[in-house]
N, C-alpha and C positions, 0 to 999 in steps of 0.2 A: 646314413648314406656312406658308402664305402668308396675309397679311391679306386679308379679303374684298374690299376695294377693289382690291387688286392683281389678284386673280383675275378680277373683273368687267372691269377695263380690259384685261387680257391676252386673255381670251376674246373680248371685243367687238372689239378691234382686229385680232387675228389673223384672226378670222372675217371681219370687214369687208374686210381686206386681201386675203384669198383670193377673196372675192366680186368684187373689182375685176377679177380675171382671168376668173372664171367668167361674170360678167355684164358683160363689157367694153362691149358695145354700149349697154346701159342706162346705165352710169356715164358713158360718153362723151356720151350724149344730154343729160345734166344739166350738162355743162360749158358755161358761158355762151359765146355765139358770138364774143365779143370776145377769147377766148383761142385761140391757135393750137395745133394738134396735140392735140386732146382725148384721143386714145388714149394718147399718150405721157404726158400729165399724169395720166391715170387709172392707168396702170401704175406711174408713179413714186410717186404717192400710195399705191397699194396696197403697194408694197415698203416704204415708210416706215411704213405702219400695221402691217405684220407685224413689222418690226424694232423698232418702239416697243412692240408687245405683248409680244414676247420680252424686250426690254430691261427692262421693268418687273418681270419675274420674277427678275431678277438683282439682288441687293441693291446691288452696287457700281455698277450702271448705272441703277438705278431712277430716281433724281432727274433725271438728264439725259434719260432716255427719256421721262419724264413731261413735261419741258419741251418736248421735240421733238413729242410728241403734242399738246400745247396749241398750239404754233405751227402744227401741221398743221390743227387744228380752225379756227384763225383763217384759215388759207390757203384752206380749202374753203368758208368762209362765203359767198363770192360765188355758189357753186353752189346753196346753200340759198336765198339771196335770189332768184336767177334762177328757181328752181322756184316759189317763192311768188308772184312777180310774173307768171309765165306759166303759170297752172294749166291753161290750155287745151292746152298741150303735154304735159301729164302727166295725161290724163283718167282713167287707171287708178288714180290715187292721190287719195283724198278731199282736197278743198281744205283742210279743217281740219287734216289731217296735214301738209300743206305749210307751213302757218303755225306749227303746233306745233313743227316742227323748229327754228325760230329761237330761242325761249326755252329749248328743251331743250339747245341747244348750250352754254348757260351751265352747266346742270346737269352735262353731260358733262365740261366743263372742270373743274368743281369736283371731281368724282370722280377725274379724272386727277390733279389737284393733291394730293388726299388720298392717293392711291396712291403718288405720288412722295415724299411725306413719311413714309410708313410704314416700319416696320422689321419684319423677320421675328421672330416670337416666339422666345425662347430655348427650347431643348429641355430 
């Protein structure tokens, strides 16, 4: 049995990581133009999201996987800011959602941190 926070983080990041490959063009489009090779960055972040999601499921790697996912959230913050600052480039997404992503990032980081600190209940 896993703590709820662990399951939330695992499902969210494994799913998001897989979507980086399924929706490669979309994710590449949100990489700020001052970064080189957006496709490679999207694939790398997708791999690390999947690894982090799997890592939080394993008690021995949970804490370090959570630290890695927190670092990843900080690393992708420029993409979230880029989207909020350029809403005309993302017309299919309501502007309010582009701005909501910024404070929600703090909530996501908090849930990751909680997951990283949790232990599996004893059987």
